[in-house]
N, CA, C and O atoms as a GROMACS GRO file, in nm:
protein
  300
    1MET      N    1   0.085  -0.118  -0.004
    1MET     CA    2   0.000  -0.002   0.000
    1MET      C    3   0.092   0.112   0.000
    1MET      O    4   0.158   0.132   0.102
    2PRO      N    5   0.104   0.189  -0.102
    2PRO     CA    6   0.185   0.307  -0.130
    2PRO      C    7   0.129   0.439  -0.034
    2PRO      O    8   0.010   0.463  -0.013
    3GLU      N    9   0.223   0.504   0.008
    3GLU     CA   10   0.186   0.621   0.077
    3GLU      C   11   0.282   0.723   0.081
    3GLU      O   12   0.401   0.696   0.060
    4PHE      N   13   0.240   0.848   0.108
    4PHE     CA   14   0.348   0.964   0.124
    4PHE      C   15   0.289   1.050   0.236
    4PHE      O   16   0.170   1.049   0.265
    5ASP      N   17   0.382   1.123   0.298
    5ASP     CA   18   0.356   1.224   0.405
    5ASP      C   19   0.314   1.360   0.347
    5ASP      O   20   0.385   1.418   0.264
    6ASP      N   21   0.199   1.410   0.392
    6ASP     CA   22   0.170   1.556   0.342
    6ASP      C   23   0.254   1.663   0.421
    6ASP      O   24   0.341   1.630   0.502
    7ALA      N   25   0.227   1.773   0.398
    7ALA     CA   26   0.293   1.890   0.454
    7ALA      C   27   0.286   1.895   0.616
    7ALA      O   28   0.374   1.947   0.685
    8PHE      N   29   0.166   1.831   0.666
    8PHE     CA   30   0.147   1.824   0.784
    8PHE      C   31   0.185   1.692   0.859
    8PHE      O   32   0.146   1.670   0.974
    9GLY      N   33   0.264   1.604   0.786
    9GLY     CA   34   0.293   1.469   0.841
    9GLY      C   35   0.196   1.354   0.845
    9GLY      O   36   0.214   1.246   0.901
   10VAL      N   37   0.090   1.394   0.776
   10VAL     CA   38  -0.018   1.286   0.765
   10VAL      C   39   0.017   1.196   0.661
   10VAL      O   40   0.051   1.244   0.553
   11ALA      N   41   0.014   1.045   0.681
   11ALA     CA   42   0.046   0.960   0.579
   11ALA      C   43  -0.089   0.938   0.483
   11ALA      O   44  -0.195   0.886   0.518
   12ILE      N   45  -0.059   0.989   0.364
   12ILE     CA   46  -0.172   0.975   0.263
   12ILE      C   47  -0.148   0.843   0.187
   12ILE      O   48  -0.040   0.812   0.137
   13VAL      N   49  -0.260   0.768   0.183
   13VAL     CA   50  -0.256   0.634   0.105
   13VAL      C   51  -0.300   0.641  -0.015
   13VAL      O   52  -0.395   0.717  -0.037
   14TYR      N   53  -0.250   0.573  -0.110
   14TYR     CA   54  -0.306   0.584  -0.250
   14TYR      C   55  -0.288   0.464  -0.330
   14TYR      O   56  -0.194   0.391  -0.303
   15ASP      N   57  -0.358   0.438  -0.414
   15ASP     CA   58  -0.341   0.323  -0.519
   15ASP      C   59  -0.286   0.364  -0.650
   15ASP      O   60  -0.306   0.478  -0.692
   16VAL      N   61  -0.218   0.280  -0.716
   16VAL     CA   62  -0.157   0.292  -0.843
   16VAL      C   63  -0.207   0.176  -0.946
   16VAL      O   64  -0.189   0.058  -0.916
   17TYR      N   65  -0.267   0.211  -1.064
   17TYR     CA   66  -0.315   0.129  -1.159
   17TYR      C   67  -0.227   0.151  -1.279
   17TYR      O   68  -0.261   0.238  -1.359
   18PRO      N   69  -0.115   0.080  -1.300
   18PRO     CA   70  -0.035   0.105  -1.414
   18PRO      C   71  -0.081   0.054  -1.545
   18PRO      O   72  -0.138  -0.055  -1.552
   19ALA      N   73  -0.058   0.128  -1.650
   19ALA     CA   74  -0.095   0.085  -1.791
   19ALA      C   75   0.032   0.009  -1.836
   19ALA      O   76   0.143   0.031  -1.787
   20ASP      N   77   0.010  -0.072  -1.920
   20ASP     CA   78   0.125  -0.145  -1.982
   20ASP      C   79   0.208  -0.055  -2.073
   20ASP      O   80   0.331  -0.058  -2.062
   21ASN      N   81   0.147   0.026  -2.165
   21ASN     CA   82   0.204   0.123  -2.249
   21ASN      C   83   0.150   0.259  -2.220
   21ASN      O   84   0.077   0.307  -2.307
   22PRO      N   85   0.174   0.333  -2.107
   22PRO     CA   86   0.103   0.435  -2.088
   22PRO      C   87   0.097   0.558  -2.198
   22PRO      O   88   0.195   0.605  -2.255
   23ARG      N   89  -0.025   0.595  -2.214
   23ARG     CA   90  -0.037   0.707  -2.303
   23ARG      C   91  -0.079   0.842  -2.245
   23ARG      O   92  -0.096   0.943  -2.312
   24GLY      N   93  -0.094   0.831  -2.110
   24GLY     CA   94  -0.137   0.940  -2.013
   24GLY      C   95  -0.145   0.910  -1.883
   24GLY      O   96  -0.118   0.792  -1.860
   25VAL      N   97  -0.179   0.991  -1.765
   25VAL     CA   98  -0.202   0.978  -1.655
   25VAL      C   99  -0.316   1.035  -1.603
   25VAL      O  100  -0.348   1.148  -1.641
   26VAL      N  101  -0.397   0.964  -1.504
   26VAL     CA  102  -0.515   1.019  -1.466
   26VAL      C  103  -0.515   1.019  -1.306
   26VAL      O  104  -0.475   0.919  -1.246
   27GLN      N  105  -0.556   1.123  -1.244
   27GLN     CA  106  -0.562   1.131  -1.101
   27GLN      C  107  -0.703   1.131  -1.063
   27GLN      O  108  -0.775   1.220  -1.106
   28ILE      N  109  -0.749   1.041  -0.988
   28ILE     CA  110  -0.902   1.023  -0.933
   28ILE      C  111  -0.902   1.088  -0.803
   28ILE      O  112  -0.826   1.055  -0.712
   29LEU      N  113  -0.994   1.188  -0.796
   29LEU     CA  114  -1.037   1.250  -0.665
   29LEU      C  115  -1.175   1.224  -0.613
   29LEU      O  116  -1.274   1.271  -0.668
   30HIS      N  117  -1.179   1.148  -0.507
   30HIS     CA  118  -1.307   1.094  -0.460
   30HIS      C  119  -1.404   1.201  -0.397
   30HIS      O  120  -1.353   1.305  -0.353
   31GLY      N  121  -1.524   1.185  -0.390
   31GLY     CA  122  -1.611   1.277  -0.335
   31GLY      C  123  -1.618   1.269  -0.176
   31GLY      O  124  -1.561   1.188  -0.104
   32VAL      N  125  -1.695   1.366  -0.142
   32VAL     CA  126  -1.722   1.376   0.023
   32VAL      C  127  -1.784   1.235   0.070
   32VAL      O  128  -1.868   1.174   0.003
   33GLY      N  129  -1.739   1.196   0.180
   33GLY     CA  130  -1.787   1.056   0.237
   33GLY      C  131  -1.754   0.946   0.145
   33GLY      O  132  -1.830   0.849   0.148
   34GLU      N  133  -1.652   0.944   0.062
   34GLU     CA  134  -1.629   0.838  -0.005
   34GLU      C  135  -1.462   0.803   0.010
   34GLU      O  136  -1.392   0.856   0.096
   35HIS      N  137  -1.416   0.708  -0.083
   35HIS     CA  138  -1.276   0.661  -0.070
   35HIS      C  139  -1.235   0.618  -0.215
   35HIS      O  140  -1.313   0.594  -0.307
   36ALA      N  141  -1.102   0.614  -0.219
   36ALA     CA  142  -1.047   0.565  -0.349
   36ALA      C  143  -1.107   0.422  -0.396
   36ALA      O  144  -1.132   0.397  -0.514
   37GLY      N  145  -1.123   0.346  -0.305
   37GLY     CA  146  -1.157   0.196  -0.337
   37GLY      C  147  -1.304   0.191  -0.426
   37GLY      O  148  -1.334   0.098  -0.502
   38ARG      N  149  -1.373   0.291  -0.404
   38ARG     CA  150  -1.503   0.283  -0.470
   38ARG      C  151  -1.494   0.316  -0.626
   38ARG      O  152  -1.590   0.302  -0.702
   39TYR      N  153  -1.370   0.362  -0.662
   39TYR     CA  154  -1.341   0.375  -0.788
   39TYR      C  155  -1.261   0.284  -0.867
   39TYR      O  156  -1.227   0.316  -0.981
   40ALA      N  157  -1.229   0.180  -0.819
   40ALA     CA  158  -1.150   0.074  -0.858
   40ALA      C  159  -1.188   0.023  -1.004
   40ALA      O  160  -1.099   0.002  -1.086
   41ARG      N  161  -1.308   0.005  -1.032
   41ARG     CA  162  -1.346  -0.053  -1.173
   41ARG      C  163  -1.309   0.057  -1.265
   41ARG      O  164  -1.248   0.036  -1.370
   42LEU      N  165  -1.347   0.173  -1.225
   42LEU     CA  166  -1.312   0.289  -1.331
   42LEU      C  167  -1.155   0.292  -1.352
   42LEU      O  168  -1.110   0.296  -1.466
   43ALA      N  169  -1.074   0.291  -1.243
   43ALA     CA  170  -0.935   0.290  -1.246
   43ALA      C  171  -0.903   0.181  -1.344
   43ALA      O  172  -0.849   0.207  -1.452
   44GLN      N  173  -0.936   0.062  -1.309
   44GLN     CA  174  -0.898  -0.057  -1.388
   44GLN      C  175  -0.937  -0.040  -1.539
   44GLN      O  176  -0.861  -0.083  -1.625
   45ALA      N  177  -1.047   0.019  -1.572
   45ALA     CA  178  -1.085   0.029  -1.705
   45ALA      C  179  -1.004   0.140  -1.769
   45ALA      O  180  -0.971   0.128  -1.887
   46LEU      N  181  -0.970   0.245  -1.704
   46LEU     CA  182  -0.869   0.350  -1.752
   46LEU      C  183  -0.744   0.293  -1.768
   46LEU      O  184  -0.690   0.324  -1.874
   47ALA      N  185  -0.674   0.208  -1.684
   47ALA     CA  186  -0.548   0.142  -1.708
   47ALA      C  187  -0.555   0.055  -1.834
   47ALA      O  188  -0.461   0.057  -1.913
   48ALA      N  189  -0.665  -0.024  -1.857
   48ALA     CA  190  -0.685  -0.104  -1.964
   48ALA      C  191  -0.654  -0.036  -2.086
   48ALA      O  192  -0.580  -0.081  -2.173
   49ALA      N  193  -0.731   0.104  -2.090
   49ALA     CA  194  -0.743   0.185  -2.212
   49ALA      C  195  -0.598   0.265  -2.227
   49ALA      O  196  -0.591   0.355  -2.311
   50GLY      N  197  -0.494   0.235  -2.152
   50GLY     CA  198  -0.368   0.304  -2.164
   50GLY      C  199  -0.329   0.407  -2.062
   50GLY      O  200  -0.224   0.470  -2.076
   51PHE      N  201  -0.408   0.429  -1.961
   51PHE     CA  202  -0.384   0.550  -1.869
   51PHE      C  203  -0.339   0.485  -1.745
   51PHE      O  204  -0.405   0.394  -1.696
   52THR      N  205  -0.226   0.530  -1.689
   52THR     CA  206  -0.175   0.501  -1.564
   52THR      C  207  -0.274   0.587  -1.457
   52THR      O  208  -0.298   0.706  -1.472
   53VAL      N  209  -0.316   0.521  -1.368
   53VAL     CA  210  -0.417   0.587  -1.259
   53VAL      C  211  -0.368   0.588  -1.129
   53VAL      O  212  -0.317   0.490  -1.074
   54TYR      N  213  -0.386   0.722  -1.070
   54TYR     CA  214  -0.353   0.725  -0.900
   54TYR      C  215  -0.464   0.757  -0.851
   54TYR      O  216  -0.531   0.844  -0.905
   55ALA      N  217  -0.506   0.695  -0.742
   55ALA     CA  218  -0.632   0.758  -0.668
   55ALA      C  219  -0.588   0.741  -0.522
   55ALA      O  220  -0.540   0.636  -0.480
   56ASP      N  221  -0.608   0.852  -0.448
   56ASP     CA  222  -0.573   0.871  -0.312
   56ASP      C  223  -0.695   0.872  -0.211
   56ASP      O  224  -0.803   0.921  -0.242
   57ASP      N  225  -0.672   0.819  -0.097
   57ASP     CA  226  -0.779   0.843   0.012
   57ASP      C  227  -0.737   0.972   0.073
   57ASP      O  228  -0.630   0.981   0.133
   58HIS      N  229  -0.825   1.082   0.057
   58HIS     CA  230  -0.793   1.195   0.116
   58HIS      C  231  -0.780   1.211   0.260
   58HIS      O  232  -0.820   1.110   0.319
   59ARG      N  233  -0.739   1.299   0.335
   59ARG     CA  234  -0.738   1.309   0.491
   59ARG      C  235  -0.855   1.276   0.540
   59ARG      O  236  -0.953   1.322   0.481
   60GLY      N  237  -0.874   1.200   0.642
   60GLY     CA  238  -1.001   1.163   0.708
   60GLY      C  239  -1.068   1.041   0.628
   60GLY      O  240  -1.157   0.984   0.690
   61HIS      N  241  -1.046   1.002   0.527
   61HIS     CA  242  -1.117   0.917   0.433
   61HIS      C  243  -1.048   0.799   0.414
   61HIS      O  244  -0.925   0.800   0.406
   62GLY      N  245  -1.120   0.686   0.404
   62GLY     CA  246  -1.073   0.554   0.362
   62GLY      C  247  -0.939   0.505   0.462
   62GLY      O  248  -0.937   0.520   0.584
   63ARG      N  249  -0.836   0.448   0.384
   63ARG     CA  250  -0.735   0.391   0.459
   63ARG      C  251  -0.648   0.516   0.526
   63ARG      O  252  -0.590   0.501   0.633
   64THR      N  253  -0.646   0.634   0.454
   64THR     CA  254  -0.575   0.734   0.535
   64THR      C  255  -0.641   0.780   0.665
   64THR      O  256  -0.578   0.807   0.766
   65GLY      N  257  -0.769   0.786   0.653
   65GLY     CA  258  -0.862   0.828   0.786
   65GLY      C  259  -0.834   0.704   0.885
   65GLY      O  260  -0.819   0.729   1.004
   66LEU      N  261  -0.828   0.582   0.843
   66LEU     CA  262  -0.802   0.482   0.948
   66LEU      C  263  -0.676   0.496   0.998
   66LEU      O  264  -0.666   0.481   1.119
   67GLU      N  265  -0.562   0.524   0.925
   67GLU     CA  266  -0.428   0.546   0.983
   67GLU      C  267  -0.437   0.670   1.096
   67GLU      O  268  -0.383   0.660   1.206
   68GLN      N  269  -0.506   0.777   1.055
   68GLN     CA  270  -0.506   0.894   1.115
   68GLN      C  271  -0.585   0.875   1.256
   68GLN      O  272  -0.559   0.942   1.356
   69HIS      N  273  -0.685   0.775   1.250
   69HIS     CA  274  -0.758   0.760   1.371
   69HIS      C  275  -0.733   0.608   1.438
   69HIS      O  276  -0.818   0.547   1.503
   70VAL      N  277  -0.617   0.567   1.412
   70VAL     CA  278  -0.568   0.447   1.476
   70VAL      C  279  -0.662   0.329   1.443
   70VAL      O  280  -0.681   0.246   1.531
   71GLY      N  281  -0.721   0.316   1.327
   71GLY     CA  282  -0.802   0.194   1.300
   71GLY      C  283  -0.951   0.219   1.352
   71GLY      O  284  -1.027   0.122   1.344
   72ASP      N  285  -0.997   0.330   1.400
   72ASP     CA  286  -1.129   0.354   1.455
   72ASP      C  287  -1.220   0.381   1.326
   72ASP      O  288  -1.207   0.485   1.261
   73HIS      N  289  -1.304   0.291   1.296
   73HIS     CA  290  -1.396   0.296   1.189
   73HIS      C  291  -1.496   0.388   1.219
   73HIS      O  292  -1.554   0.446   1.128
   74ALA      N  293  -1.527   0.410   1.350
   74ALA     CA  294  -1.641   0.515   1.385
   74ALA      C  295  -1.607   0.658   1.360
   74ALA      O  296  -1.695   0.743   1.352
   75ARG      N  297  -1.477   0.687   1.347
   75ARG     CA  298  -1.433   0.826   1.315
   75ARG      C  299  -1.426   0.856   1.182
   75ARG      O  300  -1.391   0.968   1.146
   0.00000   0.00000   0.00000
């Protein structure tokens, strides 16, 4: 599970869907109350069409939120 630390030290978790012969890059930004995993089918389709895709879980969302809140799904 790749991640990077933002400017405030929060570990941002993201997914990468590499294309075999990329012709472009797409960054998926999820909506409020969502997470990157909800866009997996779209990301897979884009990768199959030749686009490398990155999709992160924003602060407080998905796996990033779980790391921020020490695995507390209620938060």
